[in-house]
C-alpha positions as CSV (number, residue, x, y, z in Angstrom):
1,X,120.7,112.5,144.7
2,X,119.5,114.8,141.8
3,X,121.5,112.8,139.2
4,X,119.9,109.5,140.3
5,X,116.4,111.1,140.3
6,X,116.9,112.3,136.7
7,X,118.2,108.9,135.7
8,X,115.1,107.2,137.2
9,X,112.8,109.8,135.5
10,X,114.4,109.0,132.1
11,X,114.1,105.3,132.8
12,X,110.4,105.6,133.5
13,X,109.8,107.7,130.4
14,X,111.9,105.3,128.2
15,X,110.0,102.3,129.6
16,X,106.8,104.0,128.2
17,X,108.6,104.4,124.9
18,X,109.4,100.6,124.9
19,X,105.8,99.8,125.5
20,X,104.9,102.0,122.5
21,X,107.6,100.3,120.4
22,X,106.2,96.8,121.4
23,X,102.7,97.9,120.4
24,X,103.8,99.3,117.1
25,X,105.9,96.2,116.3
26,X,102.9,94.0,117.0
27,X,100.7,96.1,114.8
28,X,103.2,96.2,112.0
29,X,103.7,92.4,112.2
30,X,100.0,91.9,112.0
31,X,99.7,94.2,108.9
32,X,102.5,92.4,107.1
33,X,101.1,89.0,108.0
34,X,97.7,90.0,106.7
35,X,99.4,91.2,103.5
36,X,101.2,87.9,102.7
37,X,98.3,85.6,103.9
38,X,95.5,87.2,102.0
39,X,95.3,84.5,99.3
40,X,92.5,85.9,97.2
41,X,94.3,89.3,97.0
42,X,97.6,87.6,96.2
43,X,96.0,85.4,93.5
44,X,94.3,88.4,91.9
45,X,97.5,90.5,91.9
46,X,99.6,87.6,90.6
47,X,97.1,86.9,87.8
48,X,97.0,90.5,86.8
49,X,100.8,90.7,86.8
50,X,101.0,87.5,84.7
51,X,98.5,88.8,82.2
52,X,100.3,92.2,81.9
53,X,103.7,90.4,81.5
54,X,102.4,88.4,78.5
55,X,103.2,85.0,80.0
56,X,106.5,85.9,81.6
57,X,106.0,83.9,84.8
58,X,109.4,84.7,86.3
59,X,108.9,88.4,85.7
60,X,105.4,88.4,87.1
61,X,106.6,86.6,90.2
62,X,109.5,89.0,90.6
63,X,107.1,92.0,90.3
64,X,104.7,90.5,92.9
65,X,107.5,89.8,95.3
66,X,108.9,93.3,94.9
67,X,105.5,94.8,95.4
68,X,105.0,92.8,98.7
69,X,108.5,93.9,99.9
70,X,107.9,97.5,99.1
71,X,104.6,97.5,100.9
72,X,106.1,95.8,104.0
73,X,108.9,98.4,104.1
74,X,106.3,101.1,103.9
75,X,104.4,99.6,106.9
76,X,107.7,99.5,108.9
77,X,108.5,103.1,107.9
78,X,105.1,104.2,108.9
79,X,105.5,102.6,112.3
80,X,108.8,104.4,112.9
81,X,107.2,107.7,111.8
82,X,104.3,107.2,114.2
83,X,106.8,106.3,117.0
84,X,108.7,109.6,116.6
85,X,105.5,111.6,116.3
86,X,104.0,110.0,119.4
87,X,107.1,110.5,121.5
88,X,107.3,114.1,120.5
89,X,103.7,114.8,121.3
90,X,104.0,113.0,124.6
91,X,107.0,115.1,125.6
92,X,105.5,118.4,124.4
93,X,102.0,117.9,125.8
94,X,103.3,116.8,129.3
95,X,105.7,119.8,129.5
96,X,103.3,122.4,128.1
97,X,100.4,121.3,130.3
98,X,102.1,120.1,133.6
99,X,105.8,120.9,133.4
100,X,106.6,117.2,134.0
101,X,106.6,114.0,132.0
102,X,105.3,110.8,133.8
103,X,108.9,109.9,134.8
104,X,109.7,113.3,136.2
105,X,106.4,113.4,138.1
106,X,107.1,110.0,139.7
107,X,110.4,111.3,141.3
108,X,109.1,114.8,142.0
109,X,110.8,116.8,139.3
110,X,109.5,119.4,136.9
111,X,110.8,121.6,134.1
112,X,111.0,125.3,134.7
113,X,110.2,128.0,134.3
114,X,106.9,126.4,135.3
115,X,105.0,125.7,133.2
116,X,107.2,126.1,130.1
117,X,105.6,128.0,127.2
118,X,104.4,125.9,124.3
119,X,107.3,127.0,122.0
120,X,109.9,126.3,124.7
121,X,108.2,123.0,125.5
122,X,108.3,122.1,121.8
123,X,112.0,122.9,121.5
124,X,112.8,120.8,124.5
125,X,110.6,118.0,123.3
126,X,112.2,118.1,119.8
127,X,115.7,117.7,121.2
128,X,114.7,115.0,123.6
129,X,112.8,113.1,120.9
130,X,115.8,113.4,118.5
131,X,118.3,112.2,121.1
132,X,116.2,109.3,122.4
133,X,114.3,108.0,119.4
134,X,114.2,110.0,116.1
135,X,117.8,109.6,114.9
136,X,117.8,105.9,115.8
137,X,114.6,105.5,113.8
138,X,116.2,107.2,110.8
139,X,119.1,104.7,111.0
140,X,116.7,101.8,111.1
141,X,114.8,103.1,108.1
142,X,118.0,103.4,106.1
143,X,119.0,99.9,107.1
144,X,115.6,98.6,105.8
145,X,116.1,100.5,102.6
146,X,119.5,98.7,102.2
147,X,121.7,101.7,102.8
148,X,123.9,99.9,105.3
149,X,126.9,102.2,105.4
150,X,124.8,105.3,105.8
151,X,122.7,103.5,108.4
152,X,125.9,102.8,110.5
153,X,126.9,106.4,110.2
154,X,123.5,107.7,111.4
155,X,123.7,105.2,114.3
156,X,127.0,106.7,115.3
157,X,125.4,110.2,115.1
158,X,122.5,108.9,117.2
159,X,124.8,107.6,119.9
160,X,126.8,110.9,119.9
161,X,123.6,113.0,120.2
162,X,122.3,110.9,123.0
163,X,125.5,111.3,125.0
164,X,125.7,115.0,124.2
165,X,122.2,115.4,125.6
166,X,122.7,113.1,128.7
167,X,126.2,113.7,129.9
168,X,125.9,117.4,130.7
169,X,123.4,116.4,133.4
170,X,126.4,115.1,135.4
171,X,128.0,118.6,135.4
172,X,127.3,121.2,138.2
173,X,124.7,123.1,136.1
174,X,122.8,119.8,135.5
175,X,121.4,121.1,132.2
176,X,121.0,118.7,129.3
177,X,121.3,119.8,125.7
178,X,117.5,119.9,125.6
179,X,117.5,122.3,128.5
180,X,120.1,124.5,126.9
181,X,118.3,124.7,123.6
182,X,114.9,125.4,125.2
183,X,116.2,127.6,128.0
184,X,114.8,125.4,130.7
185,X,116.0,123.8,134.0
186,X,114.9,120.8,135.9
187,X,113.9,121.5,139.5
188,X,111.9,119.7,142.2
189,X,111.5,118.8,145.8
190,X,114.9,118.8,147.5
191,X,116.5,119.8,144.2
192,X,117.6,123.5,144.2
193,X,118.1,125.5,141.1
194,X,121.8,125.4,139.9
195,X,123.7,128.5,140.7
196,X,124.5,129.0,137.0
197,X,120.8,129.4,136.2
198,X,119.5,130.9,139.5
199,X,117.9,134.3,139.0
200,X,119.8,137.2,140.5
201,X,117.9,139.2,143.1
202,X,118.0,142.9,142.7
203,X,117.2,145.3,145.5
């Protein structure tokens, strides 16, 4: 059941991503909460804005609100950036050092040639990260920035890239887009190398 094993491996790895997402979401919420509940800081900034606006209370309030919003958006964008970077480093380090992510190790799979060279591991990690996380993160950032139509378009691209990476695993060669870009194959116990990628013996 090689297809099922790869699906289980992906599920385990994605569960780790969800744990990371939850941690970053909690951290970002804490940072934003601290931003809007720091009364002395808000009072100082509000007073400074009021003085610089020459008594324009409405304008000062608008400037303070805009500043808080921009800072909150920055915190959220930093969280998305950290998510993408962490997922890439996880994929790259696991492949370069052991040839397997945690999910693949659980079901007895590994990426060959074993272990992949660092550049090859980086290419595979980049495609996997883009398909699973990065493009979705870009879509979310665009939505936060108020670019709704562009965000929807990028979401569609993200779904297409995910399917383009995942569906080829169902074919006889069992090579995802990440495998093809990096020149790798997934092998393991009871999982023979596909004929399309098996090295030819020479006498």
